[in-house]
C-alpha positions in Angstrom: 34.6 -3.1 4.1 36.3 -5.4 6.8 33.5 -6.5 9.1 35.5 -6.9 12.3 37.2 -3.4 12.2 33.9 -1.7 11.3 32.1 -3.4 14.1 35.1 -2.6 16.6 34.8 1.0 15.6 31.0 1.4 16.3 31.1 -0.7 19.4 33.9 1.4 20.9 31.9 4.5 20.1 28.8 2.9 21.6 30.6 2.1 24.8 31.4 5.7 25.3 28.2 7.2 23.8 25.2 4.8 24.5 22.0 6.6 25.2 20.6 5.9 28.6 17.1 4.3 28.5 15.2 2.6 31.3 15.0 -0.7 29.5 18.7 -0.7 28.3 21.5 -2.8 29.8 24.4 -0.6 30.2 27.4 -1.7 27.9 30.0 -3.4 30.0 27.8 -4.1 32.9 27.7 -7.6 34.2 24.7 -9.8 33.4 22.4 -9.5 30.5 19.3 -7.3 29.6 16.0 -8.2 31.0 13.9 -10.0 28.3 10.6 -8.7 29.5 11.8 -5.1 29.5 13.4 -5.4 26.1 10.3 -7.0 24.6 8.0 -4.5 26.2 10.0 -1.6 25.0 10.2 -2.9 21.5 6.5 -3.3 21.3 6.0 0.2 22.7 8.5 1.6 20.2 6.9 0.3 17.1 6.0 3.5 15.2 6.5 5.6 18.4 9.4 7.8 19.5 11.6 7.0 22.4 10.5 10.2 24.2 6.8 9.3 23.8 7.2 5.6 24.8 9.4 6.2 27.9 6.8 7.4 30.4 4.4 4.6 29.3 7.3 2.0 29.8 8.0 3.4 33.2 4.3 3.3 34.2 3.8 -0.2 32.9 6.8 -1.7 34.6 5.9 0.0 37.8 2.4 -1.5 37.6 3.3 -4.8 36.0 7.0 -5.5 36.8 7.0 -9.0 35.2 5.5 -10.6 32.2 3.5 -12.8 34.6 2.0 -9.7 36.2 1.1 -8.3 32.8 -0.3 -11.5 31.6 -2.7 -11.6 34.7 -4.0 -8.1 34.1 -7.5 -7.3 32.9 -7.9 -6.4 29.3 -9.5 -3.1 30.2 -6.8 -2.0 32.6 -4.0 -2.5 30.0 -6.0 -0.8 27.2 -6.7 2.2 29.5 -3.0 2.4 30.6 -2.1 2.3 26.9 -4.5 5.2 26.0 -2.6 8.0 24.2 0.2 5.9 22.9 -1.7 5.0 19.7 -1.7 2.0 17.3 -3.9 0.2 19.7 -3.6 -3.2 18.1 -0.2 -3.2 19.8 -1.9 -3.2 23.3 -3.9 -6.2 22.3 -0.9 -8.0 21.0 0.9 -7.1 24.1 -1.6 -8.8 26.3 -1.9 -11.8 24.1 2.0 -12.0 23.9 2.4 -11.8 27.7 -0.1 -14.5 28.2 1.6 -16.7 25.6 5.0 -16.2 27.3 3.7 -16.8 30.7 2.0 -20.0 29.6 5.2 -21.3 28.1 7.2 -20.4 31.3 9.4 -17.6 29.8 10.4 -15.9 26.6 11.9 -18.0 23.7 15.5 -17.0 23.0 15.5 -17.6 19.2 14.5 -15.2 16.4 12.3 -17.9 14.9 10.5 -18.8 18.1 10.0 -15.1 19.0 8.2 -14.5 15.6 5.5 -16.9 16.8 4.5 -14.5 19.5 1.5 -12.2 18.8 2.5 -8.7 17.4 6.1 -9.8 16.8 7.4 -9.2 13.3 10.8 -9.6 11.8 12.3 -6.4 13.3 11.0 -6.9 16.8 12.0 -10.7 16.9 15.5 -9.8 15.7 15.8 -6.9 18.2 14.7 -9.0 21.1 16.9 -12.0 20.1 20.0 -9.8 19.8 19.4 -7.3 22.7 18.0 -9.7 25.3 19.7 -13.0 24.4 22.8 -11.9 22.5 21.9 -14.0 19.4 23.3 -12.8 16.1 20.3 -11.3 14.3 20.0 -8.6 11.7 18.2 -5.7 13.3 17.0 -3.1 10.7 14.8 -0.1 11.5 14.5 3.2 9.9 17.7 4.4 11.6 19.6 1.4 10.4 18.3 1.9 6.8 19.4 5.5 6.8 23.0 4.6 8.0 23.4 1.8 5.5 22.1 3.8 2.6 24.6 6.6 3.3 27.5 4.2 4.3 27.1 2.5 0.9 25.6 5.4 -1.1 22.6 3.0 -2.2 20.9 4.5 -5.3 17.9 2.4 -5.1 15.0 4.4 -3.5 12.9 3.2 -0.6 10.9 1.0 -0.2 12.5 -1.0 -3.0 15.9 -0.7 -1.4 14.9 -2.6 1.7 16.2 -6.0 0.7 19.6 -4.5 -0.3 19.9 -2.4 2.9 19.1 -5.5 5.0 21.8 -7.4 3.1 24.2 -4.7 3.9 23.3 -4.6 7.5 23.7 -8.5 7.5 27.2 -8.3 6.1 28.3 -5.9 9.0 26.6 -7.6 11.9 29.3 -9.3 14.1 29.0 -12.6 15.9 30.4 -10.9 19.1 28.1 -8.5 21.0 25.4 -8.4 18.3 22.9 -6.8 20.7 25.2 -3.9 21.5 26.1 -3.6 17.9 22.4 -3.4 17.0 21.8 -0.6 19.5 25.0 1.1 18.4 23.8 1.5 14.8 20.4 2.5 15.9 21.9 5.2 18.3 24.2 6.3 15.5 21.2 6.9 13.2 19.2 8.7 16.0 22.0 11.0 17.2 24.6 11.4 14.6 23.4 10.2 11.2 20.2 12.1 11.4 17.7 12.7 8.5 18.8 16.4 8.4 22.1 18.0 9.1 24.0 14.8 10.1 26.9 15.4 12.5 29.4 13.6 10.1 32.4 15.1 12.1 31.5 13.0 15.1 30.7 9.8 13.2 33.0 6.7 13.9 32.2 5.6 10.4 33.0 8.8 8.6 36.1 7.4 6.9 34.1 4.5 5.5 31.0 6.5 4.3 30.5 6.6 0.6 27.9 9.4 0.9 30.2 11.5 3.0 33.0 10.9 0.5 30.6 12.1 -2.3 29.8 15.3 -0.3 26.1 14.9 0.0 25.0 12.5 2.7 21.6 14.2 3.1 20.7 13.0 -0.4 20.3 9.4 1.0 18.2 7.5 1.6 16.5 8.0 -1.8 12.6 7.7 -1.5 9.9 7.0 -4.0 7.1 9.6 -4.1 4.5 9.1 -1.5 0.9 8.4 -2.6 -1.7 10.9 -1.6 -3.5 10.1 1.8 -7.2 9.8 1.7 -9.4 11.8 4.0 -12.3 10.2 5.8 -15.3 11.8 7.6 -17.3 10.9 10.6 -19.3 12.2 13.6 -18.7 11.5 17.4 -21.8 11.8 19.6 -21.5 13.6 23.0 -24.7 12.4 24.9 -24.8 14.0 28.3 -27.2 13.7 31.2 -27.0 14.5 34.8 -23.3 15.4 34.5 -22.5 12.0 32.9 -21.5 11.2 29.3 -22.1 8.0 27.4 -18.9 6.0 26.6 -18.7 2.8 24.6 -16.1 0.1 24.0 -15.2 -0.1 20.4 -15.2 -3.6 18.7 -12.0 -5.6 19.5 -10.9 -5.8 15.8 -10.5 -2.7 13.6 -9.6 0.9 14.2 -9.0 1.7 17.9 -10.2 -1.8 18.7 -11.1 -2.4 22.3 -10.7 1.1 23.4 -13.1 3.3 25.3 -14.6 5.9 23.0 -17.5 8.2 22.3 -20.2 6.7 20.0 -19.4 7.5 16.4 -20.8 7.0 12.9 -18.8 5.0 10.3 -15.7 6.8 9.0 -16.5 7.2 5.3 -14.7 8.8 2.3 -17.4 11.3 1.7 -19.3 13.6 4.1 -22.8 12.3 4.7 -25.7 13.1 6.9 -25.9 10.3 9.6 -28.6 9.5 12.0 -27.9 10.4 15.6 -28.1 7.5 18.1 -31.0 9.2 20.0 -33.5 11.9 19.2 -32.5 15.1 20.7 -31.6 18.7 20.1 -28.1 18.5 18.9 -25.4 21.2 18.9 -22.4 20.8 16.6 -19.0 22.0 17.7 -17.8 24.7 15.5 -14.4 23.1 14.4 -14.1 19.4 13.8 -11.3 17.4 15.2 -8.7 16.4 12.8 -6.6 13.4 13.4 -3.9 11.6 11.3 -4.0 7.8 11.3 -1.4 5.6 9.6 -3.2 5.2 6.3 -5.7 8.1 6.3 -6.7 11.5 7.8 -9.9 11.8 9.7 -12.1 14.9 10.0 -14.5 14.1 12.9 -17.4 16.3 13.6 -18.5 16.4 17.3 -22.2 16.8 18.1 -23.6 17.3 21.5 -26.8 16.8 23.3 -27.8 17.4 26.9 -30.7 15.2 27.9 -32.9 15.3 31.0 -33.7 11.6 31.0 -30.9 9.0 30.6 -31.6 7.1 27.3 -31.5 3.3 27.1 -28.3 2.9 25.1 -25.6 0.4 25.3 -22.4 1.6 27.1 -21.3 3.1 30.4 -21.9 6.6 31.9 -18.8 8.4 32.9 -18.8 11.6 35.0 -17.9 14.4 32.9 -15.8 15.9 35.6 -13.7 12.8 35.7 -13.4 12.2 31.9 -9.7 12.4 32.0 -9.7 9.2 34.0 -11.8 7.1 31.4 -8.6 6.1 29.4 -9.8 7.6 26.1 -7.3 7.5 23.1 -6.1 10.7 21.8 -8.7 11.2 19.2 -11.5 10.9 21.7 -9.7 13.1 24.3 -9.7 15.8 21.8 -13.3 15.2 20.9 -14.2 15.4 24.6 -12.3 18.6 25.0 -14.1 20.1 22.0 -17.4 19.0 23.4 -16.8 20.6 26.8 -15.8 23.9 25.5 -18.4 26.6 26.4 -19.2 27.9 22.9 -21.2 25.8 20.5 -23.0 26.8 17.3 
């Protein structure tokens, strides 16, 4: 496949059809993309959809318009602003990365140097290098893998096919406009070469696509069978007194690290009777909160006690009426909603 002509075709399509995003530099516009906005968006988009990340990106850039402003922010402020976006290690890495960039006086412009920043892996480094600095870098996300697997009818199933798909993407990446090219292929996968019902009639690469020629583009990419996800169990404690509920900060490392939360038991693979953090009359919410993490599903029982005397427990007391302002991650927002429902067993 001639690289130059393939790149010209998709770049022409991108110039006419590029998605509008608040971090994106419009193709053909003078200047270059803002490296801070590109980096911030790529961190937020790790395992998160554009629709989900966009309001967080807009809120962050309004509050911290530069990497220096973000670097100077308090940890708790950033973690609270991130609440609900999930994968909270990203928020900790975001702060560490901002501080590293501010300390060195700006973003590095090479893929190798970007890899040294906290939270920046191969994909993110390649994306920032290409999009923000127009460096030739091979940018491969799930959309790009799907496009490459169909374009070349790759018969190796994922994840074993990843090296081959990257090599295919590398062979097509041009020296000219590599950032626009990377975004073009990602846009193609997100809007045309979709997992189901791809719009092949509107694809600029239809005439080059081996899967289309074979008559079954949806067959690709092939995937190996998924392993069963384990289920873990735990209990969240709603300890209320005088209209306030006890909240704690989870350890910096580990699941939901550094986030404000309700006190909990350990999350174990078997249901177990666990000791409450304080002696009280406990009521258990009828339905547990069910939540899917990356590597396991969680069934979280919610137990509630209303005390007349505030116990001597580590943590902070939050007004129940203002619980929505506490910056709870989604799991604990749902647990709080369950605890404040009027009917308990």
